[in-house]
C-alpha positions as CSV (number, residue, x, y, z in Angstrom):
1,X,-19.9,58.2,-6.3
2,X,-16.8,59.1,-6.5
3,X,-13.5,57.7,-8.9
4,X,-12.7,56.1,-5.8
5,X,-15.6,54.6,-4.0
6,X,-15.9,53.0,-7.7
7,X,-12.8,51.0,-7.2
8,X,-13.4,49.2,-4.6
9,X,-17.2,48.8,-5.6
10,X,-15.5,46.6,-9.1
11,X,-12.6,45.1,-7.3
12,X,-15.4,43.6,-4.8
13,X,-17.4,42.9,-8.0
14,X,-14.5,41.0,-9.1
15,X,-13.8,39.3,-6.2
16,X,-17.5,38.2,-6.3
17,X,-16.4,34.9,-8.7
18,X,-13.8,33.7,-6.3
19,X,-14.9,34.1,-3.4
20,X,-18.4,32.3,-4.7
21,X,-16.4,29.5,-5.7
22,X,-15.0,29.3,-2.8
23,X,-18.1,29.0,-0.9
24,X,-19.1,26.3,-3.0
25,X,-16.4,24.0,-2.3
26,X,-16.9,24.3,0.9
27,X,-20.5,24.0,0.8
28,X,-19.3,20.6,-1.4
29,X,-17.2,19.1,2.2
30,X,-19.3,20.0,4.4
31,X,-22.1,17.8,3.1
32,X,-19.9,15.3,2.1
33,X,-20.0,12.6,1.5
34,X,-24.2,12.2,1.0
35,X,-23.6,8.8,-0.9
36,X,-21.7,5.9,-1.8
37,X,-18.2,6.1,-1.6
38,X,-16.0,3.5,-3.7
39,X,-12.7,2.2,-2.4
40,X,-10.1,0.6,-5.5
41,X,-8.4,-1.6,-4.5
42,X,-5.7,-2.6,-7.1
43,X,-5.6,-6.8,-5.8
44,X,-7.9,-9.6,-5.3
45,X,-9.8,-10.1,-2.6
46,X,-7.9,-12.6,0.6
47,X,-4.8,-10.0,0.4
48,X,-3.7,-7.8,3.2
49,X,-4.8,-4.2,1.0
50,X,-8.2,-6.4,1.2
51,X,-7.7,-7.7,5.3
52,X,-7.1,-3.1,5.4
53,X,-9.3,-1.5,3.3
54,X,-12.7,-3.8,4.5
55,X,-11.7,-2.4,8.4
56,X,-11.5,1.2,7.1
57,X,-14.2,1.1,4.9
58,X,-16.1,-0.9,8.4
59,X,-15.4,2.7,10.1
60,X,-15.9,5.4,7.7
61,X,-19.3,3.5,6.7
62,X,-20.1,4.1,10.6
63,X,-18.2,7.1,11.0
64,X,-19.9,8.5,8.4
65,X,-22.8,7.6,8.3
66,X,-22.2,6.8,3.8
67,X,-21.6,3.5,3.0
68,X,-18.1,3.0,1.9
69,X,-17.5,0.0,-0.5
70,X,-15.1,-2.0,-1.5
71,X,-14.0,-3.1,-5.5
72,X,-11.4,-5.0,-6.5
73,X,-9.1,-3.7,-9.6
74,X,-6.3,-6.6,-10.1
75,X,-3.2,-6.6,-12.5
76,X,-0.2,-5.5,-13.4
77,X,1.3,-4.3,-9.5
78,X,-1.8,-2.7,-8.9
79,X,-1.2,-0.4,-12.3
80,X,-4.3,-1.5,-13.2
81,X,-6.5,-0.1,-10.4
82,X,-4.7,2.5,-9.8
83,X,-4.7,3.9,-13.7
84,X,-8.4,3.6,-12.9
85,X,-8.5,6.2,-10.0
86,X,-6.6,8.4,-11.6
87,X,-8.2,8.4,-14.4
88,X,-11.7,8.8,-12.3
89,X,-13.7,12.0,-11.5
90,X,-11.9,13.9,-8.8
91,X,-15.8,14.6,-7.7
92,X,-14.5,12.7,-3.7
93,X,-16.3,9.6,-4.1
94,X,-14.1,7.3,-6.0
95,X,-11.3,6.9,-3.7
96,X,-8.5,4.6,-4.3
97,X,-6.2,2.2,-2.1
98,X,-1.8,3.1,-2.8
99,X,1.2,1.3,-1.9
100,X,4.2,1.1,-1.8
101,X,3.8,-0.7,-5.2
102,X,2.2,1.5,-7.1
103,X,4.1,5.4,-5.7
104,X,7.0,3.3,-4.7
105,X,8.3,0.6,-6.9
106,X,6.7,0.1,-10.4
107,X,7.8,3.9,-11.5
108,X,12.0,2.8,-11.4
109,X,10.1,-0.5,-12.5
110,X,8.5,-0.2,-14.6
111,X,9.4,1.0,-18.5
112,X,6.0,2.9,-19.3
113,X,3.4,3.6,-16.7
114,X,0.0,4.8,-17.3
115,X,-0.3,7.5,-14.7
116,X,2.0,9.9,-13.0
117,X,2.0,8.6,-9.4
118,X,2.7,12.0,-8.0
119,X,1.0,14.6,-10.1
120,X,-2.3,12.3,-10.8
121,X,-3.7,12.1,-7.8
122,X,-4.6,13.6,-4.1
123,X,-2.9,11.8,-1.4
124,X,-5.0,11.4,1.4
125,X,-3.5,9.5,4.2
126,X,-1.0,6.1,5.4
127,X,-3.3,3.9,6.7
128,X,-0.6,1.1,8.0
129,X,2.6,0.1,7.8
130,X,3.9,-3.2,7.8
131,X,7.1,-5.2,7.1
132,X,6.5,-8.5,5.2
133,X,6.5,-12.0,6.4
134,X,8.9,-14.6,4.6
135,X,6.4,-18.0,5.0
136,X,7.9,-21.8,3.8
137,X,5.7,-24.8,2.5
138,X,5.9,-27.4,5.5
139,X,7.3,-29.3,3.8
140,X,10.4,-27.1,2.8
141,X,13.0,-28.5,5.0
142,X,14.1,-24.9,6.8
143,X,12.6,-22.8,10.0
144,X,16.3,-20.5,9.2
145,X,17.5,-18.2,7.0
146,X,20.7,-19.6,7.5
147,X,19.3,-23.1,6.8
148,X,17.6,-21.3,3.3
149,X,20.5,-19.8,2.1
150,X,22.0,-23.1,2.5
151,X,19.5,-25.2,0.5
152,X,19.4,-22.6,-2.0
153,X,23.0,-22.7,-2.6
154,X,22.9,-26.6,-3.0
155,X,20.0,-26.3,-6.0
156,X,19.9,-23.1,-7.7
157,X,17.2,-22.3,-9.5
158,X,15.4,-24.9,-8.1
159,X,13.3,-23.2,-5.7
160,X,10.1,-21.2,-6.7
161,X,8.4,-17.5,-4.3
162,X,5.6,-16.3,-4.9
163,X,4.9,-12.9,-5.2
164,X,1.0,-10.7,-5.6
165,X,2.6,-9.4,-8.7
166,X,5.8,-7.9,-10.6
167,X,6.9,-4.5,-8.7
168,X,4.6,-5.6,-5.0
169,X,6.6,-5.1,-2.3
170,X,6.2,-8.9,-2.6
171,X,8.4,-9.3,-5.5
172,X,10.7,-6.5,-4.8
173,X,11.6,-8.4,-1.3
174,X,12.5,-12.1,-2.6
175,X,14.7,-10.2,-5.4
176,X,16.4,-8.5,-2.4
177,X,16.8,-11.3,-0.9
178,X,18.5,-13.1,-3.8
179,X,20.8,-10.2,-4.3
180,X,22.2,-9.2,-0.6
181,X,22.1,-13.7,-0.4
182,X,24.1,-14.6,-3.0
183,X,21.3,-17.2,-4.3
184,X,18.8,-17.6,-7.0
185,X,15.2,-18.4,-7.3
186,X,12.1,-18.2,-9.6
187,X,9.8,-15.7,-9.3
188,X,5.9,-16.7,-9.7
189,X,4.0,-13.7,-10.0
190,X,0.0,-13.4,-8.7
191,X,-2.7,-11.5,-9.6
192,X,-2.2,-10.5,-5.7
193,X,-1.9,-12.0,-2.4
194,X,-3.6,-14.5,-1.4
195,X,-3.9,-16.8,-4.9
196,X,0.2,-16.3,-4.4
197,X,-0.1,-17.5,-0.3
198,X,-3.1,-20.3,-1.7
199,X,-0.6,-21.9,-4.1
200,X,2.1,-21.9,-1.0
201,X,-0.2,-23.6,1.7
202,X,-1.3,-25.4,-0.8
203,X,2.7,-26.7,-2.1
204,X,2.7,-24.9,-6.7
205,X,5.2,-23.0,-4.9
206,X,7.8,-23.3,-2.2
207,X,8.4,-19.8,-0.4
208,X,6.7,-15.6,-0.2
209,X,7.5,-12.4,1.3
210,X,3.6,-11.8,2.6
211,X,2.4,-8.9,3.7
212,X,2.5,-9.7,7.9
213,X,-1.6,-9.2,8.0
214,X,-1.9,-11.7,5.8
215,X,0.0,-14.6,6.3
216,X,0.8,-14.0,10.3
217,X,-3.1,-16.0,10.6
218,X,-1.9,-18.5,8.1
219,X,1.7,-19.1,10.1
220,X,0.6,-18.7,13.7
221,X,-2.7,-21.2,12.3
222,X,0.3,-23.8,11.2
223,X,-1.2,-23.5,7.4
224,X,2.6,-22.4,6.6
225,X,5.9,-21.3,7.6
226,X,6.8,-18.2,9.3
227,X,11.1,-17.9,8.9
228,X,11.6,-14.5,9.2
229,X,10.2,-11.4,8.3
230,X,11.4,-7.9,6.2
231,X,11.8,-4.9,9.0
232,X,14.9,-3.7,10.5
233,X,14.6,-6.2,13.5
234,X,11.9,-8.1,14.9
235,X,8.5,-6.5,14.3
236,X,5.9,-5.4,17.5
237,X,3.3,-7.7,17.3
238,X,5.6,-11.1,16.6
239,X,8.6,-10.9,18.9
240,X,9.9,-14.9,17.9
241,X,9.5,-14.8,14.7
242,X,13.7,-13.7,13.4
243,X,14.5,-10.5,11.3
244,X,16.5,-11.5,8.2
245,X,18.7,-8.2,9.4
246,X,19.8,-10.8,11.5
247,X,21.2,-12.7,9.1
248,X,21.7,-10.6,6.0
249,X,22.4,-7.2,8.1
250,X,21.2,-4.6,5.8
251,X,18.1,-6.2,4.8
252,X,14.9,-3.7,5.2
253,X,11.5,-4.1,2.9
254,X,8.5,-2.3,4.7
255,X,5.2,-2.5,2.8
256,X,2.6,0.7,3.6
257,X,-0.6,0.8,2.7
258,X,-2.4,4.4,2.0
259,X,-6.0,6.6,-0.1
260,X,-5.5,9.1,-2.0
261,X,-8.4,10.6,-4.6
262,X,-7.3,11.9,-7.6
263,X,-5.6,15.2,-8.9
264,X,-7.8,18.4,-8.9
265,X,-10.5,16.9,-5.6
266,X,-11.0,19.7,-4.1
267,X,-8.8,19.9,-1.1
268,X,-11.4,20.9,1.4
269,X,-12.7,17.3,0.9
270,X,-8.9,16.1,0.8
271,X,-8.3,17.0,4.1
272,X,-11.9,15.7,6.2
273,X,-11.7,13.1,5.2
274,X,-8.3,12.6,5.7
275,X,-8.3,14.2,10.0
276,X,-11.3,11.5,9.4
277,X,-8.7,9.3,8.9
278,X,-6.0,10.2,11.8
279,X,-8.6,9.5,13.9
280,X,-9.6,5.9,13.3
281,X,-5.7,5.1,13.4
282,X,-5.1,6.4,16.4
283,X,-8.2,4.5,18.3
284,X,-7.4,1.8,20.5
285,X,-10.0,0.1,18.1
286,X,-7.9,0.8,14.7
287,X,-4.5,-0.4,16.5
288,X,-5.7,-3.6,18.2
289,X,-7.6,-4.5,14.6
290,X,-4.3,-4.1,13.3
291,X,-2.2,-5.5,15.1
292,X,-4.1,-8.4,14.9
293,X,-3.1,-8.9,10.8
294,X,0.3,-7.6,12.7
295,X,0.5,-4.3,11.1
296,X,0.1,-0.5,12.5
297,X,-1.9,1.7,12.1
298,X,-0.4,4.7,10.7
299,X,-1.8,8.2,9.3
300,X,-0.1,11.4,8.0
301,X,-1.1,15.0,7.0
302,X,-1.8,14.7,3.0
303,X,1.3,17.2,3.2
304,X,3.5,14.3,4.9
305,X,1.9,11.5,3.0
306,X,3.2,13.5,-0.3
307,X,6.4,14.1,1.2
308,X,6.8,10.3,2.0
309,X,5.8,9.6,-1.9
310,X,8.8,11.3,-2.8
311,X,11.4,9.9,-0.6
312,X,9.7,6.1,-0.6
313,X,10.4,6.3,-4.3
314,X,14.4,8.0,-4.0
315,X,15.1,4.4,-1.2
316,X,13.4,1.7,-3.3
317,X,15.2,2.7,-7.2
318,X,18.3,2.1,-6.2
319,X,17.6,-1.6,-4.9
320,X,16.0,-2.7,-7.9
321,X,18.3,-0.9,-10.3
322,X,21.3,-3.2,-8.5
323,X,17.8,-6.2,-8.5
324,X,17.7,-5.8,-12.2
325,X,14.3,-6.4,-12.3
326,X,12.4,-4.5,-14.6
327,X,8.8,-4.8,-16.5
328,X,8.9,-3.5,-20.4
């Protein structure tokens, strides 16, 4: 055999391990999922994460013929559950719910994070966007933002707002409101939006800037009074509810949810799930179900989702610093 032919053969043999690895990855993605997939939700049951997570798990279970099931891991403004996701095996069978809290707010709010929100994850797709909805206990004598501002200024520090935890969008929505209106309220953190809303309904806390998918049905059912949304303008599902920005120009606090795998998960699996979620969020079924809870079904490619996360982190950072909020 000529020397030139030997060199070609040697080069081919050198490439073989890499080619074999690629083929194995492709085979794994083609067969994925071949067993149940766990979705870690870093909040308690009953909140907007639970609402959207169950919708997504149901759709994916039907589509793939394998069970996608939820495991709740609440605490520390979602950091506990998201940290468990980061530590999980990158085999495609542990998926996690990430939000504006874990991947945009907490990196600035917390003095020390148990994970790197960029390095430790493989974002798959956003699933939904929505404003928060300011609702008050029915006994509170306010129906509008001007009335609420007047009440808070009349008796500073007397009234309290509940949130789903330190550093969540519910918490920062309230802090932003305080800064931009010059008012003072006590913050009462809970381990999820569900318990926070329960205590507002019961009168233990006066109000909450709740995720719209969670609180809108309760407002429509008369259990709490809707005052205003935190989007830049009135939200498409409830145009009858004013925006805070109509009274407080420039006030905007949007929430988003999405899913991610641990870093190192095979790219072919990430792409397969992302493409599936993009198809799901474009269906009439998902658009209508998300809208019924006050959310807009929204999907992104992994590349676009990563870029969005970086941009949103930079967007929230000055707001958090200006509010003075900090978790040591």
